[in-house]
TORKOL-4160 file (C-alpha; in steps of 0.2 Angstrom, whole numbers, padded with zeros to 4 digits, m for minus):
446
<pt num="1" X="m0001" Y="0001" Z="0000"/>
<pt num="2" X="0007" Y="0015" Z="m0006"/>
<pt num="3" X="0011" Y="0027" Z="0008"/>
<pt num="4" X="0003" Y="0041" Z="0001"/>
<pt num="5" X="m0013" Y="0033" Z="0000"/>
<pt num="6" X="m0011" Y="0030" Z="0020"/>
<pt num="7" X="m0010" Y="0045" Z="0025"/>
<pt num="8" X="m0023" Y="0051" Z="0016"/>
<pt num="9" X="m0035" Y="0040" Z="0022"/>
<pt num="10" X="m0029" Y="0040" Z="0040"/>
<pt num="11" X="m0035" Y="0059" Z="0038"/>
<pt num="12" X="m0050" Y="0059" Z="0032"/>
<pt num="13" X="m0054" Y="0044" Z="0044"/>
<pt num="14" X="m0051" Y="0055" Z="0058"/>
<pt num="15" X="m0068" Y="0062" Z="0053"/>
<pt num="16" X="m0076" Y="0045" Z="0062"/>
<pt num="17" X="m0063" Y="0050" Z="0078"/>
<pt num="18" X="m0074" Y="0066" Z="0080"/>
<pt num="19" X="m0090" Y="0057" Z="0074"/>
<pt num="20" X="m0088" Y="0045" Z="0088"/>
<pt num="21" X="m0084" Y="0058" Z="0100"/>
<pt num="22" X="m0097" Y="0068" Z="0097"/>
<pt num="23" X="m0110" Y="0054" Z="0098"/>
<pt num="24" X="m0106" Y="0048" Z="0112"/>
<pt num="25" X="m0099" Y="0061" Z="0126"/>
<pt num="26" X="m0116" Y="0068" Z="0128"/>
<pt num="27" X="m0119" Y="0051" Z="0139"/>
<pt num="28" X="m0109" Y="0059" Z="0151"/>
<pt num="29" X="m0118" Y="0077" Z="0152"/>
<pt num="30" X="m0135" Y="0067" Z="0149"/>
<pt num="31" X="m0139" Y="0067" Z="0168"/>
<pt num="32" X="m0129" Y="0086" Z="0173"/>
<pt num="33" X="m0140" Y="0092" Z="0160"/>
<pt num="34" X="m0158" Y="0085" Z="0164"/>
<pt num="35" X="m0155" Y="0091" Z="0184"/>
<pt num="36" X="m0149" Y="0107" Z="0178"/>
<pt num="37" X="m0162" Y="0113" Z="0169"/>
<pt num="38" X="m0177" Y="0101" Z="0173"/>
<pt num="39" X="m0182" Y="0097" Z="0158"/>
<pt num="40" X="m0197" Y="0084" Z="0155"/>
<pt num="41" X="m0192" Y="0065" Z="0146"/>
<pt num="42" X="m0202" Y="0070" Z="0130"/>
<pt num="43" X="m0190" Y="0089" Z="0130"/>
<pt num="44" X="m0175" Y="0080" Z="0135"/>
<pt num="45" X="m0176" Y="0065" Z="0124"/>
<pt num="46" X="m0183" Y="0078" Z="0109"/>
<pt num="47" X="m0172" Y="0093" Z="0110"/>
<pt num="48" X="m0156" Y="0087" Z="0122"/>
<pt num="49" X="m0153" Y="0070" Z="0117"/>
<pt num="50" X="m0160" Y="0069" Z="0098"/>
<pt num="51" X="m0157" Y="0087" Z="0093"/>
<pt num="52" X="m0140" Y="0081" Z="0086"/>
<pt num="53" X="m0147" Y="0065" Z="0077"/>
<pt num="54" X="m0157" Y="0077" Z="0069"/>
<pt num="55" X="m0144" Y="0087" Z="0063"/>
<pt num="56" X="m0136" Y="0070" Z="0058"/>
<pt num="57" X="m0150" Y="0067" Z="0046"/>
<pt num="58" X="m0149" Y="0084" Z="0040"/>
<pt num="59" X="m0130" Y="0083" Z="0037"/>
<pt num="60" X="m0133" Y="0064" Z="0030"/>
<pt num="61" X="m0148" Y="0068" Z="0018"/>
<pt num="62" X="m0139" Y="0085" Z="0011"/>
<pt num="63" X="m0120" Y="0080" Z="0011"/>
<pt num="64" X="m0120" Y="0072" Z="m0004"/>
<pt num="65" X="m0124" Y="0089" Z="m0014"/>
<pt num="66" X="m0108" Y="0099" Z="m0008"/>
<pt num="67" X="m0098" Y="0082" Z="m0013"/>
<pt num="68" X="m0102" Y="0084" Z="m0029"/>
<pt num="69" X="m0102" Y="0101" Z="m0033"/>
<pt num="70" X="m0085" Y="0107" Z="m0022"/>
<pt num="71" X="m0078" Y="0089" Z="m0021"/>
<pt num="72" X="m0077" Y="0078" Z="m0006"/>
<pt num="73" X="m0060" Y="0085" Z="0003"/>
<pt num="74" X="m0067" Y="0102" Z="0000"/>
<pt num="75" X="m0082" Y="0097" Z="0010"/>
<pt num="76" X="m0072" Y="0086" Z="0023"/>
<pt num="77" X="m0064" Y="0103" Z="0027"/>
<pt num="78" X="m0079" Y="0111" Z="0031"/>
<pt num="79" X="m0088" Y="0097" Z="0043"/>
<pt num="80" X="m0070" Y="0100" Z="0053"/>
<pt num="81" X="m0076" Y="0119" Z="0056"/>
<pt num="82" X="m0093" Y="0111" Z="0060"/>
<pt num="83" X="m0086" Y="0100" Z="0075"/>
<pt num="84" X="m0076" Y="0114" Z="0080"/>
<pt num="85" X="m0091" Y="0128" Z="0081"/>
<pt num="86" X="m0102" Y="0114" Z="0089"/>
<pt num="87" X="m0090" Y="0109" Z="0103"/>
<pt num="88" X="m0086" Y="0127" Z="0106"/>
<pt num="89" X="m0104" Y="0133" Z="0107"/>
<pt num="90" X="m0111" Y="0118" Z="0117"/>
<pt num="91" X="m0098" Y="0122" Z="0131"/>
<pt num="92" X="m0104" Y="0137" Z="0133"/>
<pt num="93" X="m0122" Y="0134" Z="0131"/>
<pt num="94" X="m0131" Y="0146" Z="0143"/>
<pt num="95" X="m0151" Y="0137" Z="0140"/>
<pt num="96" X="m0157" Y="0122" Z="0131"/>
<pt num="97" X="m0163" Y="0130" Z="0116"/>
<pt num="98" X="m0145" Y="0136" Z="0114"/>
<pt num="99" X="m0138" Y="0119" Z="0119"/>
<pt num="100" X="m0149" Y="0110" Z="0107"/>
<pt num="101" X="m0144" Y="0123" Z="0091"/>
<pt num="102" X="m0125" Y="0119" Z="0093"/>
<pt num="103" X="m0128" Y="0101" Z="0096"/>
<pt num="104" X="m0138" Y="0103" Z="0080"/>
<pt num="105" X="m0122" Y="0111" Z="0070"/>
<pt num="106" X="m0111" Y="0095" Z="0077"/>
<pt num="107" X="m0127" Y="0083" Z="0071"/>
<pt num="108" X="m0125" Y="0090" Z="0052"/>
<pt num="109" X="m0104" Y="0088" Z="0054"/>
<pt num="110" X="m0108" Y="0070" Z="0058"/>
<pt num="111" X="m0120" Y="0066" Z="0045"/>
<pt num="112" X="m0111" Y="0075" Z="0030"/>
<pt num="113" X="m0095" Y="0066" Z="0036"/>
<pt num="114" X="m0104" Y="0047" Z="0035"/>
<pt num="115" X="m0105" Y="0053" Z="0017"/>
<pt num="116" X="m0090" Y="0060" Z="0013"/>
<pt num="117" X="m0076" Y="0051" Z="0022"/>
<pt num="118" X="m0082" Y="0033" Z="0017"/>
<pt num="119" X="m0086" Y="0039" Z="0001"/>
<pt num="120" X="m0070" Y="0046" Z="m0003"/>
<pt num="121" X="m0056" Y="0033" Z="0005"/>
<pt num="122" X="m0067" Y="0022" Z="m0007"/>
<pt num="123" X="m0062" Y="0031" Z="m0022"/>
<pt num="124" X="m0046" Y="0032" Z="m0018"/>
<pt num="125" X="m0041" Y="0014" Z="m0013"/>
<pt num="126" X="m0040" Y="m0002" Z="m0025"/>
<pt num="127" X="m0050" Y="m0017" Z="m0021"/>
<pt num="128" X="m0039" Y="m0026" Z="m0013"/>
<pt num="129" X="m0039" Y="m0014" Z="0002"/>
<pt num="130" X="m0055" Y="m0004" Z="0001"/>
<pt num="131" X="m0063" Y="m0014" Z="0012"/>
<pt num="132" X="m0051" Y="m0009" Z="0029"/>
<pt num="133" X="m0046" Y="0006" Z="0022"/>
<pt num="134" X="m0064" Y="0012" Z="0022"/>
<pt num="135" X="m0065" Y="0001" Z="0038"/>
<pt num="136" X="m0052" Y="0014" Z="0047"/>
<pt num="137" X="m0065" Y="0026" Z="0048"/>
<pt num="138" X="m0077" Y="0015" Z="0059"/>
<pt num="139" X="m0063" Y="0010" Z="0069"/>
<pt num="140" X="m0060" Y="0029" Z="0071"/>
<pt num="141" X="m0079" Y="0031" Z="0075"/>
<pt num="142" X="m0074" Y="0016" Z="0091"/>
<pt num="143" X="m0060" Y="0025" Z="0094"/>
<pt num="144" X="m0068" Y="0042" Z="0097"/>
<pt num="145" X="m0080" Y="0032" Z="0107"/>
<pt num="146" X="m0070" Y="0025" Z="0120"/>
<pt num="147" X="m0060" Y="0043" Z="0120"/>
<pt num="148" X="m0077" Y="0051" Z="0123"/>
<pt num="149" X="m0081" Y="0036" Z="0137"/>
<pt num="150" X="m0063" Y="0040" Z="0146"/>
<pt num="151" X="m0063" Y="0059" Z="0144"/>
<pt num="152" X="m0081" Y="0060" Z="0152"/>
<pt num="153" X="m0074" Y="0049" Z="0166"/>
<pt num="154" X="m0058" Y="0059" Z="0171"/>
<pt num="155" X="m0071" Y="0076" Z="0169"/>
<pt num="156" X="m0083" Y="0071" Z="0180"/>
<pt num="157" X="m0083" Y="0080" Z="0196"/>
<pt num="158" X="m0068" Y="0092" Z="0188"/>
<pt num="159" X="m0076" Y="0108" Z="0186"/>
<pt num="160" X="m0089" Y="0105" Z="0199"/>
<pt num="161" X="m0109" Y="0108" Z="0193"/>
<pt num="162" X="m0102" Y="0112" Z="0174"/>
<pt num="163" X="m0090" Y="0096" Z="0171"/>
<pt num="164" X="m0100" Y="0091" Z="0158"/>
<pt num="165" X="m0096" Y="0109" Z="0150"/>
<pt num="166" X="m0077" Y="0102" Z="0151"/>
<pt num="167" X="m0083" Y="0085" Z="0143"/>
<pt num="168" X="m0093" Y="0094" Z="0129"/>
<pt num="169" X="m0080" Y="0107" Z="0123"/>
<pt num="170" X="m0064" Y="0095" Z="0125"/>
<pt num="171" X="m0071" Y="0088" Z="0106"/>
<pt num="172" X="m0063" Y="0105" Z="0100"/>
<pt num="173" X="m0046" Y="0101" Z="0100"/>
<pt num="174" X="m0046" Y="0086" Z="0091"/>
<pt num="175" X="m0058" Y="0096" Z="0077"/>
<pt num="176" X="m0044" Y="0110" Z="0076"/>
<pt num="177" X="m0031" Y="0099" Z="0072"/>
<pt num="178" X="m0041" Y="0088" Z="0058"/>
<pt num="179" X="m0047" Y="0105" Z="0048"/>
<pt num="180" X="m0027" Y="0107" Z="0043"/>
<pt num="181" X="m0024" Y="0088" Z="0041"/>
<pt num="182" X="m0036" Y="0088" Z="0028"/>
<pt num="183" X="m0028" Y="0102" Z="0018"/>
<pt num="184" X="m0014" Y="0087" Z="0016"/>
<pt num="185" X="m0024" Y="0075" Z="0007"/>
<pt num="186" X="m0028" Y="0074" Z="m0013"/>
<pt num="187" X="m0046" Y="0078" Z="m0025"/>
<pt num="188" X="m0053" Y="0060" Z="m0026"/>
<pt num="189" X="m0049" Y="0055" Z="m0043"/>
<pt num="190" X="m0068" Y="0050" Z="m0048"/>
<pt num="191" X="m0073" Y="0067" Z="m0043"/>
<pt num="192" X="m0061" Y="0074" Z="m0054"/>
<pt num="193" X="m0066" Y="0064" Z="m0070"/>
<pt num="194" X="m0085" Y="0064" Z="m0066"/>
<pt num="195" X="m0089" Y="0083" Z="m0060"/>
<pt num="196" X="m0072" Y="0092" Z="m0065"/>
<pt num="197" X="m0067" Y="0085" Z="m0080"/>
<pt num="198" X="m0049" Y="0085" Z="m0076"/>
<pt num="199" X="m0042" Y="0066" Z="m0083"/>
<pt num="200" X="m0024" Y="0072" Z="m0082"/>
<pt num="201" X="m0025" Y="0076" Z="m0061"/>
<pt num="202" X="m0036" Y="0059" Z="m0060"/>
<pt num="203" X="m0024" Y="0049" Z="m0069"/>
<pt num="204" X="m0008" Y="0056" Z="m0058"/>
<pt num="205" X="m0019" Y="0052" Z="m0041"/>
<pt num="206" X="m0024" Y="0035" Z="m0049"/>
<pt num="207" X="m0003" Y="0032" Z="m0052"/>
<pt num="208" X="0000" Y="0036" Z="m0036"/>
<pt num="209" X="m0014" Y="0021" Z="m0028"/>
<pt num="210" X="m0008" Y="0008" Z="m0043"/>
<pt num="211" X="0004" Y="0014" Z="m0056"/>
<pt num="212" X="0001" Y="m0004" Z="m0065"/>
<pt num="213" X="m0017" Y="m0002" Z="m0066"/>
<pt num="214" X="m0019" Y="0018" Z="m0065"/>
<pt num="215" X="m0024" Y="0019" Z="m0085"/>
<pt num="216" X="m0033" Y="0005" Z="m0085"/>
<pt num="217" X="m0045" Y="0011" Z="m0070"/>
<pt num="218" X="m0045" Y="0026" Z="m0080"/>
<pt num="219" X="m0053" Y="0020" Z="m0094"/>
<pt num="220" X="m0066" Y="0011" Z="m0082"/>
<pt num="221" X="m0072" Y="0027" Z="m0073"/>
<pt num="222" X="m0074" Y="0035" Z="m0091"/>
<pt num="223" X="m0084" Y="0021" Z="m0097"/>
<pt num="224" X="m0093" Y="0018" Z="m0079"/>
<pt num="225" X="m0097" Y="0038" Z="m0084"/>
<pt num="226" X="m0104" Y="0035" Z="m0101"/>
<pt num="227" X="m0114" Y="0021" Z="m0098"/>
<pt num="228" X="m0124" Y="0030" Z="m0083"/>
<pt num="229" X="m0124" Y="0049" Z="m0089"/>
<pt num="230" X="m0139" Y="0045" Z="m0099"/>
<pt num="231" X="m0149" Y="0037" Z="m0085"/>
<pt num="232" X="m0143" Y="0043" Z="m0070"/>
<pt num="233" X="m0160" Y="0050" Z="m0063"/>
<pt num="234" X="m0157" Y="0041" Z="m0045"/>
<pt num="235" X="m0174" Y="0032" Z="m0045"/>
<pt num="236" X="m0176" Y="0027" Z="m0061"/>
<pt num="237" X="m0176" Y="0011" Z="m0057"/>
<pt num="238" X="m0160" Y="0004" Z="m0063"/>
<pt num="239" X="m0153" Y="0009" Z="m0047"/>
<pt num="240" X="m0166" Y="m0001" Z="m0037"/>
<pt num="241" X="m0156" Y="m0015" Z="m0030"/>
<pt num="242" X="m0139" Y="m0004" Z="m0023"/>
<pt num="243" X="m0156" Y="0007" Z="m0016"/>
<pt num="244" X="m0163" Y="m0008" Z="m0007"/>
<pt num="245" X="m0145" Y="m0014" Z="0000"/>
<pt num="246" X="m0141" Y="0003" Z="0006"/>
<pt num="247" X="m0158" Y="0004" Z="0014"/>
<pt num="248" X="m0159" Y="m0012" Z="0023"/>
<pt num="249" X="m0142" Y="m0014" Z="0029"/>
<pt num="250" X="m0144" Y="0005" Z="0037"/>
<pt num="251" X="m0161" Y="0000" Z="0044"/>
<pt num="252" X="m0156" Y="m0014" Z="0051"/>
<pt num="253" X="m0141" Y="m0007" Z="0059"/>
<pt num="254" X="m0150" Y="0005" Z="0070"/>
<pt num="255" X="m0163" Y="m0009" Z="0075"/>
<pt num="256" X="m0150" Y="m0018" Z="0083"/>
<pt num="257" X="m0151" Y="m0004" Z="0096"/>
<pt num="258" X="m0132" Y="0002" Z="0096"/>
<pt num="259" X="m0134" Y="0021" Z="0098"/>
<pt num="260" X="m0149" Y="0016" Z="0112"/>
<pt num="261" X="m0134" Y="0006" Z="0121"/>
<pt num="262" X="m0121" Y="0019" Z="0118"/>
<pt num="263" X="m0132" Y="0035" Z="0122"/>
<pt num="264" X="m0140" Y="0028" Z="0137"/>
<pt num="265" X="m0124" Y="0017" Z="0142"/>
<pt num="266" X="m0122" Y="0026" Z="0159"/>
<pt num="267" X="m0142" Y="0027" Z="0162"/>
<pt num="268" X="m0145" Y="0008" Z="0159"/>
<pt num="269" X="m0131" Y="0004" Z="0168"/>
<pt num="270" X="m0138" Y="0013" Z="0183"/>
<pt num="271" X="m0155" Y="0005" Z="0180"/>
<pt num="272" X="m0145" Y="m0012" Z="0183"/>
<pt num="273" X="m0138" Y="m0007" Z="0199"/>
<pt num="274" X="m0121" Y="m0002" Z="0194"/>
<pt num="275" X="m0123" Y="0017" Z="0197"/>
<pt num="276" X="m0115" Y="0034" Z="0199"/>
<pt num="277" X="m0095" Y="0033" Z="0196"/>
<pt num="278" X="m0095" Y="0016" Z="0192"/>
<pt num="279" X="m0107" Y="0018" Z="0177"/>
<pt num="280" X="m0096" Y="0031" Z="0167"/>
<pt num="281" X="m0081" Y="0019" Z="0173"/>
<pt num="282" X="m0091" Y="0002" Z="0167"/>
<pt num="283" X="m0094" Y="0013" Z="0149"/>
<pt num="284" X="m0076" Y="0013" Z="0146"/>
<pt num="285" X="m0077" Y="m0006" Z="0145"/>
<pt num="286" X="m0090" Y="m0005" Z="0131"/>
<pt num="287" X="m0077" Y="0006" Z="0122"/>
<pt num="288" X="m0063" Y="m0004" Z="0124"/>
<pt num="289" X="m0072" Y="m0019" Z="0119"/>
<pt num="290" X="m0080" Y="m0009" Z="0103"/>
<pt num="291" X="m0062" Y="m0006" Z="0097"/>
<pt num="292" X="m0056" Y="m0022" Z="0100"/>
<pt num="293" X="m0068" Y="m0028" Z="0090"/>
<pt num="294" X="m0067" Y="m0019" Z="0077"/>
<pt num="295" X="m0048" Y="m0022" Z="0075"/>
<pt num="296" X="m0053" Y="m0040" Z="0072"/>
<pt num="297" X="m0067" Y="m0034" Z="0058"/>
<pt num="298" X="m0054" Y="m0023" Z="0050"/>
<pt num="299" X="m0044" Y="m0036" Z="0049"/>
<pt num="300" X="m0057" Y="m0049" Z="0042"/>
<pt num="301" X="m0066" Y="m0039" Z="0030"/>
<pt num="302" X="m0055" Y="m0039" Z="0013"/>
<pt num="303" X="m0050" Y="m0058" Z="0021"/>
<pt num="304" X="m0067" Y="m0067" Z="0026"/>
<pt num="305" X="m0078" Y="m0055" Z="0014"/>
<pt num="306" X="m0091" Y="m0042" Z="0022"/>
<pt num="307" X="m0106" Y="m0054" Z="0021"/>
<pt num="308" X="m0097" Y="m0068" Z="0033"/>
<pt num="309" X="m0094" Y="m0055" Z="0046"/>
<pt num="310" X="m0111" Y="m0050" Z="0046"/>
<pt num="311" X="m0118" Y="m0070" Z="0048"/>
<pt num="312" X="m0107" Y="m0069" Z="0065"/>
<pt num="313" X="m0111" Y="m0053" Z="0069"/>
<pt num="314" X="m0130" Y="m0057" Z="0067"/>
<pt num="315" X="m0129" Y="m0073" Z="0077"/>
<pt num="316" X="m0122" Y="m0063" Z="0091"/>
<pt num="317" X="m0134" Y="m0048" Z="0090"/>
<pt num="318" X="m0149" Y="m0061" Z="0093"/>
<pt num="319" X="m0137" Y="m0072" Z="0108"/>
<pt num="320" X="m0133" Y="m0055" Z="0117"/>
<pt num="321" X="m0147" Y="m0047" Z="0114"/>
<pt num="322" X="m0160" Y="m0061" Z="0122"/>
<pt num="323" X="m0148" Y="m0063" Z="0135"/>
<pt num="324" X="m0149" Y="m0045" Z="0139"/>
<pt num="325" X="m0168" Y="m0043" Z="0140"/>
<pt num="326" X="m0166" Y="m0058" Z="0152"/>
<pt num="327" X="m0156" Y="m0050" Z="0165"/>
<pt num="328" X="m0166" Y="m0036" Z="0166"/>
<pt num="329" X="m0183" Y="m0047" Z="0166"/>
<pt num="330" X="m0175" Y="m0060" Z="0179"/>
<pt num="331" X="m0166" Y="m0045" Z="0188"/>
<pt num="332" X="m0152" Y="m0055" Z="0189"/>
<pt num="333" X="m0133" Y="m0049" Z="0193"/>
<pt num="334" X="m0128" Y="m0032" Z="0186"/>
<pt num="335" X="m0112" Y="m0041" Z="0182"/>
<pt num="336" X="m0119" Y="m0055" Z="0169"/>
<pt num="337" X="m0130" Y="m0039" Z="0161"/>
<pt num="338" X="m0112" Y="m0030" Z="0161"/>
<pt num="339" X="m0106" Y="m0045" Z="0151"/>
<pt num="340" X="m0122" Y="m0049" Z="0138"/>
<pt num="341" X="m0120" Y="m0029" Z="0133"/>
<pt num="342" X="m0102" Y="m0030" Z="0127"/>
<pt num="343" X="m0105" Y="m0046" Z="0118"/>
<pt num="344" X="m0119" Y="m0036" Z="0110"/>
<pt num="345" X="m0104" Y="m0022" Z="0108"/>
<pt num="346" X="m0091" Y="m0037" Z="0101"/>
<pt num="347" X="m0105" Y="m0043" Z="0090"/>
<pt num="348" X="m0109" Y="m0025" Z="0081"/>
<pt num="349" X="m0090" Y="m0022" Z="0081"/>
<pt num="350" X="m0087" Y="m0036" Z="0069"/>
<pt num="351" X="m0101" Y="m0038" Z="0062"/>
<pt num="352" X="m0112" Y="m0021" Z="0057"/>
<pt num="353" X="m0101" Y="m0010" Z="0064"/>
<pt num="354" X="m0086" Y="m0015" Z="0052"/>
<pt num="355" X="m0097" Y="m0018" Z="0036"/>
<pt num="356" X="m0109" Y="m0002" Z="0036"/>
<pt num="357" X="m0099" Y="0011" Z="0030"/>
<pt num="358" X="m0089" Y="0001" Z="0017"/>
<pt num="359" X="m0102" Y="m0010" Z="0009"/>
<pt num="360" X="m0114" Y="0008" Z="0006"/>
<pt num="361" X="m0096" Y="0016" Z="0000"/>
<pt num="362" X="m0094" Y="0001" Z="m0013"/>
<pt num="363" X="m0113" Y="m0001" Z="m0022"/>
<pt num="364" X="m0116" Y="0013" Z="m0031"/>
<pt num="365" X="m0110" Y="0018" Z="m0049"/>
<pt num="366" X="m0098" Y="0034" Z="m0047"/>
<pt num="367" X="m0112" Y="0044" Z="m0056"/>
<pt num="368" X="m0123" Y="0043" Z="m0042"/>
<pt num="369" X="m0112" Y="0036" Z="m0027"/>
<pt num="370" X="m0114" Y="0053" Z="m0017"/>
<pt num="371" X="m0133" Y="0052" Z="m0019"/>
<pt num="372" X="m0133" Y="0035" Z="m0013"/>
<pt num="373" X="m0122" Y="0037" Z="0001"/>
<pt num="374" X="m0134" Y="0049" Z="0006"/>
<pt num="375" X="m0149" Y="0039" Z="0005"/>
<pt num="376" X="m0140" Y="0025" Z="0014"/>
<pt num="377" X="m0134" Y="0035" Z="0028"/>
<pt num="378" X="m0148" Y="0045" Z="0030"/>
<pt num="379" X="m0160" Y="0029" Z="0032"/>
<pt num="380" X="m0146" Y="0027" Z="0048"/>
<pt num="381" X="m0145" Y="0042" Z="0056"/>
<pt num="382" X="m0167" Y="0044" Z="0051"/>
<pt num="383" X="m0169" Y="0027" Z="0064"/>
<pt num="384" X="m0156" Y="0034" Z="0076"/>
<pt num="385" X="m0164" Y="0050" Z="0078"/>
<pt num="386" X="m0181" Y="0041" Z="0080"/>
<pt num="387" X="m0174" Y="0027" Z="0092"/>
<pt num="388" X="m0165" Y="0041" Z="0104"/>
<pt num="389" X="m0180" Y="0053" Z="0101"/>
<pt num="390" X="m0191" Y="0040" Z="0110"/>
<pt num="391" X="m0179" Y="0031" Z="0121"/>
<pt num="392" X="m0183" Y="0042" Z="0136"/>
<pt num="393" X="m0202" Y="0038" Z="0135"/>
<pt num="394" X="m0198" Y="0019" Z="0137"/>
<pt num="395" X="m0184" Y="0019" Z="0148"/>
<pt num="396" X="m0186" Y="0035" Z="0162"/>
<pt num="397" X="m0187" Y="0029" Z="0180"/>
<pt num="398" X="m0201" Y="0039" Z="0186"/>
<pt num="399" X="m0213" Y="0042" Z="0168"/>
<pt num="400" X="m0205" Y="0030" Z="0159"/>
<pt num="401" X="m0217" Y="0017" Z="0151"/>
<pt num="402" X="m0206" Y="0002" Z="0157"/>
<pt num="403" X="m0200" Y="0012" Z="0171"/>
<pt num="404" X="m0184" Y="0004" Z="0178"/>
<pt num="405" X="m0186" Y="m0014" Z="0168"/>
<pt num="406" X="m0182" Y="m0010" Z="0148"/>
<pt num="407" X="m0183" Y="m0028" Z="0145"/>
<pt num="408" X="m0197" Y="m0027" Z="0132"/>
<pt num="409" X="m0185" Y="m0014" Z="0120"/>
<pt num="410" X="m0170" Y="m0028" Z="0122"/>
<pt num="411" X="m0184" Y="m0041" Z="0115"/>
<pt num="412" X="m0190" Y="m0031" Z="0101"/>
<pt num="413" X="m0170" Y="m0028" Z="0095"/>
<pt num="414" X="m0166" Y="m0045" Z="0096"/>
<pt num="415" X="m0182" Y="m0050" Z="0084"/>
<pt num="416" X="m0176" Y="m0036" Z="0071"/>
<pt num="417" X="m0158" Y="m0045" Z="0070"/>
<pt num="418" X="m0167" Y="m0062" Z="0066"/>
<pt num="419" X="m0175" Y="m0053" Z="0052"/>
<pt num="420" X="m0159" Y="m0046" Z="0048"/>
<pt num="421" X="m0149" Y="m0062" Z="0046"/>
<pt num="422" X="m0163" Y="m0066" Z="0035"/>
<pt num="423" X="m0158" Y="m0052" Z="0024"/>
<pt num="424" X="m0140" Y="m0057" Z="0023"/>
<pt num="425" X="m0144" Y="m0073" Z="0018"/>
<pt num="426" X="m0157" Y="m0069" Z="0004"/>
<pt num="427" X="m0149" Y="m0053" Z="m0002"/>
<pt num="428" X="m0135" Y="m0047" Z="0002"/>
<pt num="429" X="m0120" Y="m0049" Z="m0010"/>
<pt num="430" X="m0101" Y="m0052" Z="m0007"/>
<pt num="431" X="m0090" Y="m0037" Z="m0014"/>
<pt num="432" X="m0075" Y="m0040" Z="m0007"/>
<pt num="433" X="m0060" Y="m0041" Z="m0022"/>
<pt num="434" X="m0072" Y="m0033" Z="m0035"/>
<pt num="435" X="m0066" Y="m0012" Z="m0042"/>
<pt num="436" X="m0081" Y="m0001" Z="m0041"/>
<pt num="437" X="m0086" Y="m0003" Z="m0058"/>
<pt num="438" X="m0085" Y="m0020" Z="m0058"/>
<pt num="439" X="m0099" Y="m0019" Z="m0043"/>
<pt num="440" X="m0110" Y="m0005" Z="m0054"/>
<pt num="441" X="m0111" Y="m0019" Z="m0067"/>
<pt num="442" X="m0117" Y="m0030" Z="m0056"/>
<pt num="443" X="m0128" Y="m0024" Z="m0047"/>
<pt num="444" X="m0138" Y="m0009" Z="m0060"/>
<pt num="445" X="m0151" Y="m0015" Z="m0070"/>
<pt num="446" X="m0150" Y="m0016" Z="m0090"/>
């Protein structure tokens, strides 16, 4: 692998670190903010917790537009600025409405990065290493999640009643440095051909990626463009299969309950009897397991393939979610509950976590990849927002539907993962070892 390609991939993948940090840092501020502003469960879920996710939906739905208009690189730079503004603004917010606005800004950055970063990395990598390079984005997400859990734990009590402000503001530091790193990456060769008509510049980048196949890859990109540009209406019917695949993998990703557990980890552990400072400390174990098994998924994604990892993850989901539901139902030892949650996290990291961003970035032709990426990530974030919105209504100790025993929620997620297993078996194709142009030919309707 060329050093330049690895540097570009790592730099862009750092958007995932900011994504993971921004997404989970709210878990440490959740309870202090609820007490500070005395919000109702509905207001807390709608504004405090899920506003960032509605920003993410917006960023995901419309993130493909700047990716095509100004390029993947410039879009990624502006995403870094959004993260920085959100971190500083959220930390200094004087009321819940201002806080929600800045969380929304950060959410836009998260959503746009989930469109731009995997797409960029898939377009500058070869078929041999595309899986692990795009999966670097997921690794950075879980690394950011771990850093957020550790940061929240270390900052707990540091600022007294305002320690949550330090937790949220800490994100501004990596966001600042990320913006400078992005200035050092190249433009995507496929964007240069399709949207900037710069074939000479694209060939130079392709020669950095793989000099032996650069001319052939350029011809494939040009040919793919010629075949799709006259019939490139996204909902024309030619792209119905990749649209269905992107929707379903994103749908099942969130119906596993992953964001439900990550966002509300301290509160769920408190319900199980691991309260206070211990809940924040035990949240770190979730981050460690997540990162460790993401390493495993990253190692095997180009060896075993995307489909096999999804099989493994689906079975792990079903077992661990059923265990978690039973632990809550039977009021079993909290350590057993934490163990079942950790198995769930490991299953996610090896399966959906490693695969989703890679798979969505691979299955659409060059001409509509930005639109396809927006559809897949938009679906992901719509369901993430809905789940986060309704969670307080189900698990709030005093006013929640299930009160202190949310076992039916985990039972529902387990049932959804049975359906995911059927999706993998019946519909999901294997994409490893094929160029983006080869996959486009296989998945498009004639």
